[in-house]
N, C-alpha and C positions, 0 to 999 in steps of 0.2 A: 504494500500500500504506500501511496505517496503521503508522507506526513505533512506536506505543506498545504493540502487542500481540505483539512478538517477531518479526514478519515484516519483513525489511528489503528484500526484493526481490532479494536475492542468492542464490547457491547455498548458502552457509553463513551462516545468519542468526546463529548463536551467535558466530562469528568477527567478523561485522560489529558486533554489539552490544559485544563486548569492545574492538574497535578504536575505537568511538565513545564508550565509557565508560558505556553504558547497562547497567543490571542486568537480568537475566532476571526474568520475572514469577514470583513465588512462588505455588505452588499450595497450596491448603488440603487437607490430608489428614484423613480421618475414621477413627476407630478402627473395626475390623470385629470381629465376634464369631467367635472360633476355637473349634473343638471341643476337648474335653479329650483327653488322650492315651488311646488305647485299643488293645488288642491285636487288634482285629477284622481289620484289614487284613493283619497278619502271618499270622494263623491261616487266613484265607481264601486267601491266596497259597500257604500250605503245602499245604492240602488240594487246591487247584487244580493244583499241581505234581504231587502224588501221583496225582491223577486222570488228568492228561494222560500221565504216564509209564506208568501201568498200561494206559491205553487204547491207547497205541502198541504196547506189548509184549503185549497181550492177556492181562493178569493180571486176570481178571474179578472175583475176590473183593476185590482191592485197589481196583479201579475203583469197586465198590459202596461200599467204605469211604470213598473220596474223595468220592463223591456225598453220602453221609450226613453226613460231617463238614463239607462245604462248605454244605450246605443249612441247617444250624443256626445259621450265623453271619450271617443276614440283618440288615442295619442297622435299628435302630429308627427310626421317624419322629421328626422333630424335635419337641420339646415347645414348644408355643406359650405 
Protein backbone atom coordinates (compact mmCIF):
# COMPACT_ATOMS: atom_id res chain seq x y z
CA UNK A 1 0.00 0.00 0.00
CA UNK A 2 1.05 3.55 -0.66
CA UNK A 3 1.39 5.29 2.73
CA UNK A 4 1.06 8.75 1.21
CA UNK A 5 -2.57 8.47 0.12
CA UNK A 6 -4.20 7.73 3.48
CA UNK A 7 -4.26 3.93 3.16
CA UNK A 8 -2.10 2.24 5.75
CA UNK A 9 -3.07 -1.38 5.22
CA UNK A 10 -4.83 -1.59 8.59
CA UNK A 11 -8.51 -1.75 9.48
CA UNK A 12 -8.56 1.85 10.70
CA UNK A 13 -6.38 3.99 8.47
CA UNK A 14 -7.21 7.22 10.35
CA UNK A 15 -6.07 5.77 13.68
CA UNK A 16 -2.85 4.52 12.06
CA UNK A 17 -2.19 7.97 10.59
CA UNK A 18 -2.74 9.61 13.99
CA UNK A 19 -0.42 7.10 15.66
CA UNK A 20 2.40 7.64 13.17
CA UNK A 21 1.96 11.43 13.08
CA UNK A 22 0.88 11.76 9.45
CA UNK A 23 -1.80 14.26 8.57
CA UNK A 24 -4.82 13.27 6.48
CA UNK A 25 -4.94 14.53 2.92
CA UNK A 26 -6.90 17.77 2.53
CA UNK A 27 -9.56 17.61 -0.15
CA UNK A 28 -10.34 20.65 -2.25
CA UNK A 29 -13.99 21.65 -2.16
CA UNK A 30 -15.63 23.73 -4.85
CA UNK A 31 -18.58 26.04 -4.37
CA UNK A 32 -21.86 24.80 -5.82
CA UNK A 33 -24.78 26.85 -7.05
CA UNK A 34 -27.81 26.66 -4.78
CA UNK A 35 -31.33 27.66 -5.79
CA UNK A 36 -32.98 30.65 -4.16
CA UNK A 37 -35.59 30.17 -1.45
CA UNK A 38 -38.97 29.45 -2.98
CA UNK A 39 -42.39 28.40 -1.62
CA UNK A 40 -42.94 25.94 -4.49
CA UNK A 41 -42.05 22.87 -2.40
CA UNK A 42 -44.34 23.83 0.48
CA UNK A 43 -47.29 24.65 -1.78
CA UNK A 44 -46.85 21.45 -3.78
CA UNK A 45 -46.70 19.38 -0.57
CA UNK A 46 -49.82 21.12 0.75
CA UNK A 47 -51.90 20.41 -2.33
CA UNK A 48 -50.55 16.86 -2.57
CA UNK A 49 -51.64 16.25 1.04
CA UNK A 50 -55.09 17.70 0.35
CA UNK A 51 -55.38 15.56 -2.77
CA UNK A 52 -54.36 12.34 -1.02
CA UNK A 53 -56.65 12.97 1.94
CA UNK A 54 -59.61 13.64 -0.34
CA UNK A 55 -58.91 10.61 -2.54
CA UNK A 56 -58.82 8.32 0.50
CA UNK A 57 -62.11 9.67 1.85
CA UNK A 58 -63.77 10.04 -1.60
CA UNK A 59 -64.26 13.80 -1.37
CA UNK A 60 -64.23 14.33 -5.12
CA UNK A 61 -64.61 18.11 -5.23
CA UNK A 62 -61.65 18.49 -2.88
CA UNK A 63 -59.63 15.96 -4.90
CA UNK A 64 -60.22 18.06 -8.02
CA UNK A 65 -59.11 21.16 -6.13
CA UNK A 66 -55.96 19.30 -5.08
CA UNK A 67 -55.24 18.33 -8.69
CA UNK A 68 -55.80 21.89 -9.93
CA UNK A 69 -53.64 23.45 -7.21
CA UNK A 70 -50.83 20.92 -7.59
CA UNK A 71 -50.72 21.20 -11.36
CA UNK A 72 -49.99 24.93 -11.40
CA UNK A 73 -46.81 24.64 -9.33
CA UNK A 74 -44.61 22.86 -11.85
CA UNK A 75 -40.99 23.96 -11.46
CA UNK A 76 -39.60 26.15 -14.18
CA UNK A 77 -36.59 24.86 -16.15
CA UNK A 78 -33.23 26.17 -15.06
CA UNK A 79 -32.02 29.27 -16.83
CA UNK A 80 -28.82 28.74 -18.76
